[in-house]
N, C-alpha and C positions, 0 to 999 in steps of 0.2 A: 582208527577212523577219527577219534577225538583230535590227534594230531594233525590230520589232514584238514579238518574243520578250523581248527585254531590257526593253522598256517594260511589256510584261505582267508580267514578274517583279517589276520595281520596283514597279509599283501594288499587286500582291498583297502584297508585303513591307510597303509602307507601310500597307496596310490592317491586316495582321497586327499591326503596331507600335501603330496607333491602338487597335485592339480590346484589345491586350495591356495598354496603359496604362490603359484604362478599367476592364478585369478587375482589375487590380492594385488600382486605387483602390477598387473594390468590395470586394475580399478584404480590404483594410486596415480598411474600414468594418465588415465582417462581423465582424471580430474584437472589435469593441466590444459586439456584439449580446448575445453570451453574458454578458458582465459586466453588461450593463444588466438583463438577466432575472435574473441571479444577485442583484443588488442589491435589486431590487424584491422578490424572494423573501426577502432577509434583512430587508426592511421588514415583510413579512407575518410571518414567524416571529418577529421580534424583538418586535413589538408583542403577540403572544400570549405570549410569555414575560413581558414587561412586565407585562401584566394579571395573569398567573398570580402573579407575585411580589408585586404590590399587594394581591391577594386574600389572600396567605398573611402580609401584614404587613410585607413588605419594600419601602421606599421606593427606587426605582431611578432616581433623576434623571439619573444617568450614562447610563442607558440611553435615556432621554428625549432627551439631547442627541446621543446617538450617532445615533438615528433621525432627529432633526431635520436633522443634517449630511446625511445620505444624501438625504433628501427635497429638501433644498436644491440638492444637485448634480443629483438627477432633473429639478429644475424649470429647469436650465439655468446655475446658479451654478457658477463655477469653484471646484475642490476638489481634495483629496487623491486622490478615487477615479477621476478623469478619466472621468466619465460623459458619454455624449451625450445630446442630446435629440432624439428622431426627429422628422422633419416629418410626422407621422402624425396625422390629424384624431382616430381612434378612440382611439389612445393618450393623446393629449393630454387628451381629454374625459375619459377614465377617471383620469388623473393629476391633473386639477383636483378630481374628486370626491373623490379619495383624499386630497388636501391638506385640503379642507374638513373630511372625516370625522376626519382626524387631530387638527385642531385641536379639534373636538367632543369627541374620545376624551380628549385631554390635559385639557380642562376638567372632564370627568366624573372623570377620575383624582383631580384635585385636589379635587373636590366629594366624592368617595368617602372621600378622608382625612379630611376634615373632618366626615363624616357626613351630608352633605346628601342623597346619594342611596343607594340601597340595592345590595347586591352584584349583584342580578339585573340592575339597569338597566345597570350597567358591563358585566356579562357580555353582555348583548344587544347593547350598543353595539360590543363587541369582535368579536362574531360577525358584525355587519354590516360592520364594517371589514375583517375577514378576506376576506369575500366580495368586497369591492370591491377588495382587493389582489390577490386571485385574478384577477378581471377585468382588471386592470391588467397582471398577468402575461401572460395569455392575449394582451391587445392587443399587448404588447411582442413575445411570439412570434410573433403573425401578422404583424406588421411585419417581423421578421427572416426568416420564412419567405418573405415576398414579395421581399425583397432577395436571398436566395439562389435564388429561382427566377430573378431576372433574371441573376444570376451563371451559373446553370446553361445560360441562353440564350446568354450570351456565349461560355460554354465550346463549347457545340454549335456555334455560328457560327464560333468560332477553329478547332474540328476540321474543320469542313467546308472553310474555306479553306485550311488546312493540307493537306487531303487534295487539294483541288483543285490545290495548288501542286506537290504531289509528281507528281501525274498529268500536270500541266503539264511538268515538268522532265523526266520519264520520257520524254514523247512528244518534247521536244526534243532529248533525248540518245540517241534510239533507235538512231543510227548508231554510237554508242559503247558497245555492250553490254558489252564486255570490262572496260572501265573501271568500269561500273556494276556490274558482278559482283563486282569488287575492293572496291568501295565497300560494297557489301552485306554482303559478309564481314566488313569492319571493323566496320560498325555491329552486326553479330551478335555479334561478339567483345564489343563494348561492352555489349551486354545481358547477357552472362554475368558481367559485373563489377559489382562494388559500386560505385555512384556515387561514394561518398564517398572510399573508400580506393584503388580500383583492383584490389583483390584479388578472386578468384573468389567469388561468391555460393555459399551453402552446397551446393545440389543440383549446380551446376556443378563445384564443387571435387570432391564425390564422384565424379562421372563421370570427370572428367579423372584424379584420382589412381588410380582404378581402372584406368583405360587403361595409366597408366605402370606400375603393378604388374604388370599382365599382359603388357606389351611388354617390360619388362626384368626378368625373374626372376631374373637374377644379380646386380642391384645389391642393396647392403645399404641397405634404406630404414627410416626411423623416421618416425612420425606424431607431431607435436608441437603439443599443444592449450595454448594461452596466453591469459592476460587479466591485468587488473591487480587488485590486491587489493582496492581498494575504489573502483572508478571513479565509482560513484554519488555519493561525496562531492565529487569534482571537479565533477560536474554541478550538484549542489545548491548548492555554494558559489560556483562561478565561472560556471556558466550552461552551457547546452548549446552555445553556440558555441564557447566555449573548449574543452569536451570534443571537439566535432567537430575542431577544429584538431589536438588531440592524436591523435585516431584516424587522421586524414588522413595526418599526419606518420609515425606508427608503422607504418601501411600502406606507405608509401614506403620506410621503413627495410627493412621485411621483403622487399619486392619487390626492392629494390636488392641484398640479400644473396643472392638466389636464383642456383644454379648450373644448368647444362644439367640437363635431366630431374627438375626440381624445381618445386613449385607452392606457391601461397599461397591461402589463402581465408579470408572472414570469415563466421563462423557466425551471430552474433548481438551486438549491442551492441558491446562491447569484446573479443568471444572470437575469437581468430584460430586458425587451423590451417595446418599446414606440412607437406608431405611431402619430406624431406630425404635425401640420400644421405651416407653415411659410410663411413670405414674403421674408425675407432676411435670409441667412444662419447663420448669426451671432446670430440671435435670438435663433436658436436651442443650441448653445454653451452656451449661456448667461443663458437660462432657466436650461440646465442640471447643469451648473456649480453652480447656486443657490442651486438646489436641493442638489448637492453634499456638498456644503459649510454648509447647514443646518445639514445634517446627521454627518458631520465631528465635528460641535459644539456640536451636541447631544453626540457623542463619548467621547469628551473630558471632558464634564460635568458628565458623568456616572461613575460608580465605577472603571471601568478600566483606565480610563484617558487616553486612547490611540487612535489614529486614523490610517487610511490606506487611500491611495489614490484610486481613481476609474480609471477604464479603460473603455473608451467610443468609439464605432465605430457607425458612422452615415453614412446611405446610402439614399441620396436624389433620389427619383423616376425619376427625371429629368436628373440625370446624368448616369443612366443605358440605354445602347444602345438596350438590348434585350428586349422583351415583357415578363415580368417576373411577376408571381404570388408572393404572400407573402413570400412563402417559399425561393424563390430565393432572394428577398430584404433581408431577415434574414440572409442568407447566406452570402451576400457580407457585410452587417453591422457587423457580426461576424468576418469575415475575417479581417475587418479594425480594430476591437477591438484586435484581436491576434497581430497585429504589435505594439499595446500599450504594450501588455503583454511581447513581447520578447525584448522591451526596445529600438525599433528602431523608436518609434514616441512619440510625447506628449500625455497628457491624453485624448484629444478629437480629432479624426482622422475621416476625410471624406473619404469615398471610391472614389477612383480616378484611373488614367490610370495606376499608377505603382503597386497600390495594385491589379488592374485588372490583370495586367500581373503576378503577384506573384499567383493569384487564378488559372490563366490558366496553371501556370507552375506546380502547385500542382495537378491540374487535368490531366494534362499530365503525370505526375509520376504515378498518380493512374491507368491511361488507360494502363501502360506499366508493372505494377509490377508482375502480374501474369505470363505474357511470360517471364519476365526477370528472374524470378525463374526457370522456366522451361528450358530456354536456358543456364543456369548457368553464367549469367552476373555477379553476385556477386562473389567478389574476396575476400579471407580471408588474412588479413596481421597479422604479429605477432610482438608484442612489448616485447622484453625479460624482465625478472625481474632478476636483479643481485644480487648474493650473495656478500655484501660488503667485506667479509673476503678473499674470494677466486678471486674476480672479474669475476668470470664466470656465464653464464646464467643459473639460477637455476629453472626457469619456464619462462612462457610467457603468454601474454593475447591475445585472439584472437579478432580481429577488422574486420569490414566489409566494403568493398568499393564497389561502383557500377560502372563497366566499361562497357558502352554500346557498341553494335557492331561497331559503328563508331569512337570508340576510346573515346568518351566523358566521363569524370568521374564526376559523381554526388556525392558531399560530403554527408557523413552520416546526418548532420543536415538538410538536405533537404529531404531525402527520409524516414528516420527513423520515424518522426512524422506522415507522411502519412500512413505508416505501421500501426502504432499504432491506429490512427483514424478509419482506415478500418478494425481494428481486424485481421490484417493479420501478426502482428509482430511475432506470434508463428511460422508461416511457415518460417519466416527468421531466427529466433532463431535456429530451428531445421536444417536448411540448413547450417548454419555456425557450428553448433555442429558436423554435420556428415562430414563436410570437415575437422574438426579438428580431428575426429576419423580415417579418411582416411589417413591423414598424419602421425598421430602416428603409424599406422600400417605399412606404407611404411617405416619410420625410423626404426621401430624394425626390419623389415626384411632385412633392410641394415646392421643390426649389430650396429646401433648406440644406443648411450644410451639417450633415449627420456627423457625430463623433463616434469613435469605437465604443462598442458595448461589450462587456466581458460576461460570459455564461458559465456558472458552476458546473463542473463535471464530476460526478460520483467516482470514487475508486472502483466501483464494480463495473464502470463504463469500460475502464482499461482492459478488462477481461472479455470484452465483446470484440471480436475480430473485425466486425463489420461497423463498428461505431463511427470510425473516421469516415467510410464511403458515405454512410447515411447522413452525416453531418454535410458533407460536400453536396450530396443530392439536394439537400434543403436549401442550401446556399444558392445553388443553381436555379432551384425553382423560383426564388424571389429576386434572383439576378443581384445579389448583394456583394459588393467588392469585398474580398478577402479581408483588407486592411480595416474593415468597420467590424470586424468580429475578433473576439479574444477569448481563448479557453482557459478557465482557471481550475486548478485542481490543488488539493492540499497536500502538504509535504509529507503526510504520513504515509502516501503511497510508496514513498521511498523505501519504506522498511517492510512493506509487504512484497515488492518485487522491483528492486532497483533496475535490473536488466530491462524488464517490461516497460518501465517508464522511460527510460532512455529510447528504446526503440519507438514507443508511441510518440513521444515528443518529437523525435525525428521525422516520423511520418505525418504528424500534425503540421510541422514546419514545411514539408515538401508539399502538402496540400494547401499551403498558403495562410494558415491560421497563426495568429500570434499567441505564444503561451505564457501563462503566469502561474507563479507559485502563490497560493493564498495562504494567510495565517502563518507565515514565516516567524519562526521564533517561539511559536507556542508549543512545538514538540521537541525531538530531539535533532534539531538542524544540523546539516552537514554542510558548511561553507564550502569545502573541498569538492563538493558534488557540483557546484556551480561551474566548475570549469570544464566539465564534460556534458552537463545537461544545458542544451541550447535554449533557454527561456528568454523571453523578451522583457517580461515584468516580474519584479518580485514585491509583495504586498506584505509589509511590516505589520506585524499583529498588533492589535490594540493593547495586548499586554503591557507593551513598554510605555504606554501613554495613561496609565490608570493612576496616575498621582500616587506613586510608591513612596517610600519612607526616604529614598534617595533619588529625587528626579533628576538632578543633574548628572548622577551616574548613569540613569536609563538613557539620558539624551546623548551621553558619550558613546554608549554601546550603538545607539541608533546611527550616530554619526559615523561610526566606524563601519557598520553595515553598508551605509550609503557610498561611502567612499570606496569600499572594496568591490561593491558590486558594479558600480560606474566603470571600474576598469574592465569589465567583462562586456561593456557597453549594455547593461541592463538597467531598465528604468525602475523607479521605486515609486510605490504608493503607500503612504501611511494611513492606516485605517483607525477608526475610531476617535478622530481628533474632536474635541468639544470646547476648546478654547482658543482664543486669538494669540495667547503667549506661546502656546505650541505651535501654531502657524508660523509664528516669527522665527522659532527656533528652527523649524523645519525649512523655513525659506533660506535661512542662513546657511543651512547644511546642504542645500542643492536638491532637496528632495523634489522629484519631478511633479507629482501629483498628491493632493490630499483629499480624503474622504472622511466625512463624520458630520455630525450634528452641527458642528460651528458653521458649516455652510448650508448643507442640505440634509434632510432627513430622507428616507425612501419614499417616493411619490408615485402616484398612478400615471398611467401612460399619458393621459390628457395633459396633465399638468407638467410632465416631463417635457412634452412636445411644445407646449407653451413656453417653458423656460428657454428652450432652444430658439424658439422664434424671437423672443425678446432680446436674447444675446445677440442674435444675429442682426437685428435692428439696431441695437446699440453699436455694434461694431461697425454696421455700414454707415451709421450717422457719425461715428468718430472718424471714418474714412472720408466722408464728404467734408467735415469740418477741416481735416488736415489738408485737404485739396484746396479748400477755399483759401486757407491761410497762405499756401504756397502761391496761389493767383494774385493775391494781395501784395 
């Protein structure tokens, strides 16, 4: 009987191993499908951009070479993109047709340049090519879907075999129920733990911490909320595998340092929480600093040889006036941690009266946000962007201020983070956008020459599938031409989801909006992204103009950026300019627009409208003067 049981278990495990190997192979292949679909999509979008540039008189041979390289790899040639060629007849047939049409389209482009064919003929070929590229994308997507269905079937089969294996084991071990019960308890404990670090998962930490607080009311407890100052940098530069190694080691360090009646949990990413006992407050800081020193030494001895500081908020239960549960204590420890993040405190901060006031201030803002939007307490200010050649406003950026009914003004750095935390930033963005559309319509009805106005869009908006359609609807409501509106977003969205960014920008462009990257250079900018990201404007962050130790070097960097992006037909805006010396530098470099206090501070709507009126009058007066000179 034992031999039969053993043989049955061995057979099941061999079968699982074979299926697992097959599934891993399928998964590894599946990782390439998304890249394949993406590059076929790049061929589709890049060709449209190529034709558009050709029609506008820009010869883009470098783009032709780039698309040729991708198509060669799509057809099986080895290259830098590491693309696969699926064994799928439908996809390969579509790819053959796409190659043929690409050759025809290239010939037509060269004929168009020499005047042998008309623009309509080139446009027609471009549309046919776009449709074929769509068909090729769909064929690749269908093939990938089929492979994923195969993977799903393998998973289901594996799950079925695993279930059968456990039933088999349970039946075989029915006489050892006590041992099985102990094993189940151990497995249950594992499910409550974070698989990477071994610390409690968020909800399990809260339950266990509350149990300890209730069970040992005589203990002096402190809740510690800690993370690293910029762990995203580690992941971006050294990769997620390296980052996971650091987190795993840090979890081990924190768990090893626990004493009786203490626990550790991992809330999210690099955020850890602890419930610690103490006699003196200094003990908490000393113990946490030891843990941080240990992980810092580990990072310095690892491959990256880098280290980043920690940010730690501490909330002692005895310092809290309210009768709070663990969720409230965590909130306060986290609020103390945020004061480290914003640079206003050292690495280890205890929750205190000043932090308490800040928390209540945030709660006060939170309680008034919805009504403030309804009551139109938010006011849009406009900061002009000046053409350095003419000295006139060629555009503006919309900025928001909160003026409460009693006249109190709340600065943006106070209320915008709260809007983001409560996922209401989309409502505020749309409010500002609609105010801009309203003003643009008003200016046009007055007969003024309105200039483009840019509106900032939060990164959370990119995850709202309807945000573009909502913006188009508002634009149509006020009948504002698309070229008078520009959408700004910060480069940080690139590191959240580059694929989503590319897709959203493409849809914004299709809807007629101009797109701008804000704060370029402030984060970890990728210049290579500009060749695939179809933006119209790049705003160079004021960081480059802050009068650093080597101003000449900073200007050379700015000059290089301007020269490079101009090759992609991208206009540039220099932000934060405060003196005429910088203006002269930028004018010589060919910077398109300048924004800063050297020309204008952000101004209310009525002042901005008056500025446009004066500039239009000056322009018209100059025109009359020039005409009179000609008549004389």
